[in-house]
C-alpha positions as CSV (number, residue, x, y, z in Angstrom):
1,M,116.3,111.2,111.0
2,N,119.2,111.2,108.5
3,Y,118.7,112.6,105.1
4,T,120.9,112.0,102.0
5,V,122.4,114.8,100.0
6,E,119.9,114.0,97.2
7,E,117.0,114.3,99.6
8,I,118.2,117.6,101.0
9,N,118.8,118.9,97.4
10,L,115.3,117.8,96.5
11,M,113.7,119.6,99.4
12,C,115.6,122.8,98.5
13,I,113.5,123.0,95.3
14,Y,110.5,123.6,97.4
15,H,109.4,126.0,100.2
16,T,111.5,124.9,103.1
17,S,110.6,127.3,106.0
18,D,107.7,125.0,107.1
19,R,107.7,121.2,107.1
20,Y,103.9,121.1,106.5
21,I,104.1,123.3,103.5
22,L,107.0,121.4,102.1
23,I,105.1,118.1,102.5
24,K,102.0,119.5,100.8
25,E,104.1,120.9,97.9
26,M,105.9,117.6,97.3
27,E,102.6,115.6,97.6
28,T,101.1,118.0,95.0
29,A,104.0,117.5,92.6
30,L,104.3,113.7,93.0
31,P,101.5,112.6,90.6
32,F,103.2,114.5,87.8
33,V,106.7,112.9,88.3
34,R,107.1,110.3,85.6
35,D,110.8,109.3,86.2
36,G,110.9,106.2,88.4
37,K,114.1,107.2,90.2
38,M,112.9,110.7,91.0
39,R,109.5,109.3,92.1
40,S,111.2,106.9,94.4
41,L,113.4,109.7,95.8
42,M,110.4,111.9,96.4
43,T,108.4,109.1,98.1
44,N,111.4,108.2,100.4
45,T,111.9,111.8,101.3
46,L,108.2,112.3,102.0
47,N,108.2,109.2,104.3
48,K,111.1,110.6,106.2
49,L,109.4,114.0,106.5
50,Y,106.3,112.4,107.9
51,G,108.4,110.9,110.7
52,T,110.4,114.1,111.4
53,S,109.4,116.4,114.2
54,D,109.1,120.2,113.5
55,A,112.0,120.8,115.8
56,D,114.2,118.3,114.0
57,F,113.1,119.7,110.6
58,D,114.0,123.2,111.8
59,A,117.5,122.0,112.6
60,L,118.1,120.6,109.1
61,P,120.8,122.3,106.9
62,L,118.4,123.1,104.1
63,S,120.7,124.5,101.5
64,P,121.7,122.8,98.2
65,T,124.9,120.8,98.3
66,W,127.1,120.4,95.3
67,E,129.1,117.2,95.9
68,G,132.8,117.7,94.9
69,Y,132.6,121.5,94.9
70,D,133.4,124.1,97.6
71,D,130.6,126.5,98.5
72,D,132.3,129.4,96.7
73,E,133.4,127.4,93.7
74,E,131.6,127.9,90.4
75,I,129.8,124.8,89.2
76,P,130.3,124.2,85.4
77,L,127.1,123.7,83.5
78,P,126.9,121.5,80.4
79,E,127.3,123.2,77.1
80,T,124.1,123.8,75.2
81,S,123.9,124.1,71.4
């Protein structure tokens, strides 16, 4: 199963050492997500997780990815007032 960068980053918000726990945490959060795009991302990710074996899940590179930045490069955050 192929996951997008967005799906990997979403999963990294949660407990990722166990597929079952990750699924339960995402299912618990889903009813509270009001943003349609985020809800769709979560639903699509969950559907992929349901079809992923534990062995394939364990092989996933579950660390956040910052597109356009090297791993050791500092990511600028927006200014706050």
